C-alpha positions as CSV (number, residue, x, y, z in Angstrom):
1,M,-8.6,-24.5,1.7
2,T,-9.0,-21.0,3.0
3,D,-7.2,-21.7,6.3
4,K,-3.9,-22.8,4.8
5,L,-2.2,-19.5,5.7
6,K,-2.9,-19.9,9.4
7,G,0.3,-19.4,11.3
8,R,2.3,-18.8,8.2
9,R,4.9,-16.0,8.4
10,I,4.2,-13.9,5.2
11,L,6.6,-11.2,4.4
12,I,5.0,-8.2,2.6
13,L,6.8,-5.2,1.2
14,E,3.9,-2.8,1.8
15,T,4.0,0.5,3.6
16,R,1.9,0.7,6.7
17,E,-0.3,3.3,5.0
18,E,-1.4,0.5,2.6
19,A,-2.9,-1.8,5.2
20,Q,-5.5,-3.7,3.1
21,F,-3.2,-6.5,2.0
22,S,-2.0,-7.0,5.6
23,R,-5.6,-7.0,6.9
24,L,-6.7,-9.6,4.3
25,L,-3.8,-11.9,5.2
26,T,-4.4,-11.4,8.9
27,E,-8.0,-12.4,8.4
28,Q,-6.7,-15.7,6.9
29,G,-4.7,-16.3,10.1
30,A,-1.3,-15.4,8.6
31,D,1.5,-13.9,10.8
32,V,2.3,-10.8,8.6
33,V,5.8,-9.5,8.7
34,H,6.0,-6.0,7.4
35,C,9.0,-4.6,5.6
36,P,8.4,-1.0,4.5
37,M,10.5,-0.4,1.4
38,F,10.7,3.4,1.9
39,E,9.4,6.2,4.0
40,I,6.9,8.5,2.4
41,H,7.1,12.2,2.8
42,D,5.1,15.1,1.4
43,A,6.5,16.8,-1.6
44,P,9.1,19.3,-0.6
45,D,7.6,21.9,-3.0
46,A,4.2,22.2,-1.3
47,R,3.5,25.4,-3.2
48,A,3.5,23.5,-6.5
49,V,0.9,21.1,-5.2
50,E,-1.2,24.0,-3.9
51,L,-1.2,25.7,-7.3
52,W,-2.2,22.5,-9.0
53,I,-5.1,22.1,-6.6
54,K,-6.2,25.7,-7.2
55,R,-6.0,25.3,-11.0
56,L,-8.3,22.2,-10.8
57,V,-10.8,24.0,-8.6
58,A,-10.8,27.2,-10.8
59,D,-11.1,25.2,-14.1
60,P,-11.6,21.5,-13.7
61,F,-9.7,19.3,-16.1
62,D,-11.4,17.3,-18.9
63,E,-9.6,14.1,-17.6
64,L,-7.8,13.3,-14.5
65,V,-5.3,10.3,-14.3
66,L,-4.7,9.0,-10.8
67,M,-1.6,6.7,-10.6
68,T,-1.8,5.9,-6.9
69,G,-4.1,6.0,-4.0
70,E,-1.4,7.5,-1.8
71,G,-1.1,10.4,-4.3
72,L,-4.8,11.4,-4.0
73,R,-4.6,11.1,-0.2
74,R,-1.5,13.3,-0.1
75,I,-3.3,15.8,-2.3
76,M,-6.3,15.8,0.0
77,K,-3.9,16.5,2.9
78,V,-2.8,19.7,1.2
79,V,-6.4,20.5,0.2
80,R,-7.5,20.4,3.8
81,Q,-4.5,22.5,4.9
82,I,-5.6,25.3,2.6
83,D,-9.3,24.9,3.5
84,L,-10.5,23.9,0.0
85,E,-12.0,20.5,0.6
86,A,-15.6,21.2,-0.4
87,P,-14.8,23.0,-3.7
88,F,-12.0,20.6,-4.5
89,V,-14.2,17.5,-4.2
90,A,-16.9,19.2,-6.2
91,A,-14.4,20.1,-8.9
92,L,-12.9,16.5,-8.7
93,A,-16.3,15.1,-9.6
94,K,-16.3,16.8,-13.0
95,P,-13.3,15.3,-15.0
96,R,-13.4,11.8,-16.5
97,K,-11.3,10.0,-13.9
98,V,-8.8,7.3,-15.0
99,A,-7.3,5.1,-12.4
100,R,-4.1,3.0,-12.8
101,G,-5.5,0.3,-10.5
102,P,-7.6,-0.5,-7.4
103,K,-5.8,1.7,-5.0
104,P,-6.7,5.0,-6.5
105,V,-10.2,3.7,-7.0
106,R,-10.5,3.1,-3.2
107,A,-9.1,6.6,-2.5
108,L,-11.7,8.1,-4.8
109,R,-14.5,6.2,-3.0
110,E,-13.3,7.6,0.3
111,L,-14.5,10.9,-1.2
112,G,-17.7,9.5,-2.5
113,L,-16.4,9.5,-6.1
114,E,-15.8,6.8,-8.7
115,A,-13.3,6.3,-11.5
116,E,-15.0,6.2,-14.9
117,I,-12.1,4.2,-16.4
118,I,-9.8,1.6,-14.7
119,A,-6.7,0.6,-16.7
120,E,-6.8,-3.1,-17.7
121,K,-3.1,-3.3,-16.7
122,P,-2.0,-1.3,-13.6
123,T,1.0,0.2,-15.3
124,S,1.9,3.4,-17.1
125,E,1.6,1.4,-20.3
126,G,-1.9,0.4,-19.2
127,I,-2.8,4.0,-18.6
128,A,-1.5,4.9,-22.1
129,E,-3.6,2.1,-23.7
130,A,-6.7,3.2,-21.8
131,L,-6.3,6.9,-22.9
132,S,-5.6,5.9,-26.5
133,R,-9.2,4.8,-26.8
134,L,-10.4,8.4,-25.9
135,D,-10.5,11.5,-28.0
136,L,-8.1,13.8,-26.1
137,K,-7.5,16.4,-28.8
138,G,-7.5,19.8,-27.2
139,H,-8.3,18.5,-23.7
140,R,-6.7,19.5,-20.5
141,L,-5.6,16.4,-18.6
142,G,-4.5,16.4,-14.9
143,L,-1.9,13.7,-14.1
144,Q,-0.9,12.7,-10.6
145,L,2.6,11.2,-10.7
146,Y,4.4,9.1,-8.2
147,P,8.2,9.0,-7.4
148,E,11.0,6.8,-8.6
149,Q,9.4,6.2,-11.9
150,D,10.3,7.6,-15.4
151,H,7.1,9.1,-16.6
152,S,8.6,10.6,-19.8
153,K,7.1,7.9,-22.1
154,L,3.6,8.3,-20.6
155,L,3.8,12.1,-20.9
156,A,5.0,11.9,-24.5
157,A,2.2,9.5,-25.3
158,I,-0.5,11.7,-23.8
159,E,0.8,14.8,-25.6
160,T,0.9,12.8,-28.9
161,M,-2.8,12.2,-28.3
162,G,-3.3,16.0,-28.4
163,A,-3.9,16.7,-24.7
164,Q,-2.3,19.4,-22.6
165,V,-0.9,17.8,-19.5
166,D,-0.9,19.4,-16.0
167,A,1.1,17.1,-13.8
168,V,1.6,17.1,-10.0
169,L,4.0,15.0,-7.8
170,P,2.4,15.1,-4.3
171,Y,4.9,12.9,-2.4
172,I,8.4,11.5,-2.5
173,Y,10.2,8.4,-1.2
174,D,13.1,8.3,1.3
175,A,14.5,4.9,0.4
176,K,17.7,5.2,2.5
177,A,15.7,5.3,5.7
178,A,14.2,1.9,5.0
179,E,17.5,0.0,4.4
180,P,17.7,-1.4,8.0
181,N,14.2,-2.9,7.4
182,I,15.3,-4.5,4.2
183,A,18.5,-5.9,5.7
184,A,16.5,-7.5,8.5
185,A,14.0,-9.0,6.1
186,I,16.7,-10.5,4.0
187,E,18.3,-12.0,7.1
188,S,14.9,-13.5,8.1
189,L,14.5,-15.0,4.6
190,A,18.1,-16.4,4.7
191,T,17.6,-18.1,8.1
192,G,14.2,-19.7,7.1
193,G,12.1,-17.4,9.3
194,I,9.7,-16.6,6.4
195,D,7.2,-19.0,4.9
196,C,6.4,-16.9,1.8
197,I,7.2,-13.4,0.4
198,A,4.4,-11.6,-1.4
199,L,4.9,-8.8,-3.9
200,T,2.1,-6.6,-5.2
201,S,4.0,-4.1,-7.4
202,R,6.9,-4.0,-9.8
203,G,8.3,-1.1,-7.7
204,Q,8.6,-3.3,-4.7
205,A,10.5,-6.0,-6.6
206,R,12.9,-3.5,-8.1
207,R,13.4,-1.7,-4.8
208,L,14.1,-5.0,-2.9
209,L,16.7,-6.1,-5.4
210,D,18.3,-2.6,-5.7
211,A,18.6,-2.3,-1.9
212,A,20.0,-5.9,-1.6
213,K,22.7,-4.9,-4.1
214,A,23.5,-1.7,-2.3
215,L,23.8,-3.5,1.0
216,Q,25.9,-6.3,-0.6
217,L,23.2,-8.8,0.2
218,E,22.2,-9.7,-3.3
219,V,23.7,-13.2,-3.3
220,K,22.1,-13.9,0.1
221,L,18.7,-12.7,-1.0
222,K,18.8,-14.8,-4.3
223,E,19.8,-17.9,-2.4
224,A,17.1,-17.4,0.2
225,L,14.4,-16.9,-2.5
226,K,15.4,-20.2,-4.1
227,R,14.1,-21.8,-0.9
228,T,11.2,-19.5,-0.1
229,P,7.9,-19.4,-2.1
230,V,7.6,-16.1,-4.0
231,A,4.1,-14.9,-4.5
232,S,3.5,-12.3,-7.3
233,V,0.3,-10.4,-8.0
234,G,0.8,-10.7,-11.7
235,P,3.1,-10.9,-14.8
236,V,4.5,-7.3,-14.4
237,V,5.9,-8.3,-11.0
238,S,7.0,-11.7,-12.2
239,D,8.8,-10.3,-15.2
240,E,10.7,-7.9,-13.0
241,L,11.8,-10.8,-10.8
242,Q,12.6,-13.0,-13.7
243,A,14.9,-10.3,-15.1
244,F,17.0,-10.8,-11.9
245,G,16.9,-14.6,-12.1
246,I,14.2,-15.0,-9.5
247,A,11.3,-17.4,-10.2
248,T,7.7,-16.8,-9.1
249,T,6.2,-19.8,-7.3
250,I,2.7,-18.4,-6.6
251,Y,0.5,-16.3,-8.8
252,P,-3.3,-15.8,-9.4
253,D,-5.1,-17.6,-12.2
254,N,-7.4,-16.2,-14.9
255,N,-5.7,-12.8,-15.2
256,A,-7.1,-11.7,-11.8
257,F,-4.2,-9.5,-10.7
258,F,-5.5,-8.3,-7.4
259,M,-4.9,-9.0,-3.7
260,R,-7.8,-11.4,-3.0
261,P,-6.9,-13.7,-6.0
262,L,-3.3,-13.6,-4.9
263,I,-4.2,-14.7,-1.4
264,A,-6.4,-17.5,-2.9
265,A,-3.4,-18.7,-4.9
266,M,-1.3,-18.6,-1.7
267,N,-3.9,-20.8,0.1
268,A,-3.9,-23.2,-2.8
269,H,-0.1,-23.5,-2.9
270,F,0.1,-24.3,0.8
271,A,-2.8,-26.8,0.5
272,R,-0.8,-28.6,-2.2
273,T,2.5,-28.6,-0.2
274,A,1.1,-29.3,3.3
């Protein structure tokens, strides 16, 4: 059953920096079609990132919440620019590290470190739930944010737990630059050139639908997705799609909301429909 993706054109909405999903699909023989949903740029206020790094080195936080792997890698880029890699990694080992999902876990492992806590749900709500089980009263908590997300509820929840939050936003998105990619992807879907579209985050779903609306391609996209299998990594993504009237065709079983189970579910789907 593991060869059912061979030759299938799978559209993924990942950035090229996040190559693992593409690699796993390619290993299965899939023809991966990339549609970056945005371009990623360093934070325009590099000084703010530098000061956050220096605060962590001088006095490591009690806890550190990493929301994305991209965020830690962008922080490390600045760390190396200011020649603080060794002291920063040593300081990074000290806090209790909380990861929103597998991507920040992988970024930590690139530095020889591990996350002590991984949120059961890879969302801001999942992070809040994980932190609610800890005693944070009087603690200093570092928080790596990511763009195009309202973090006010998470920040308020952490402060309610008694922690002092020190947040950093190490990168931004340029969504406008990706609109030609999205228009081309929608056209491929509409003309039957895609066998399956796979989404691995709520942000991807929201961005695709927002861009389609801005490009006046919303109707064309929705009609195309009625004919094209839609693979979702889990209920967070599926709920986002459902809110726009788009049904999920493929999803992992047994609450295993990661890339390999998603690929297994895709194989199973094409085995049934072959």
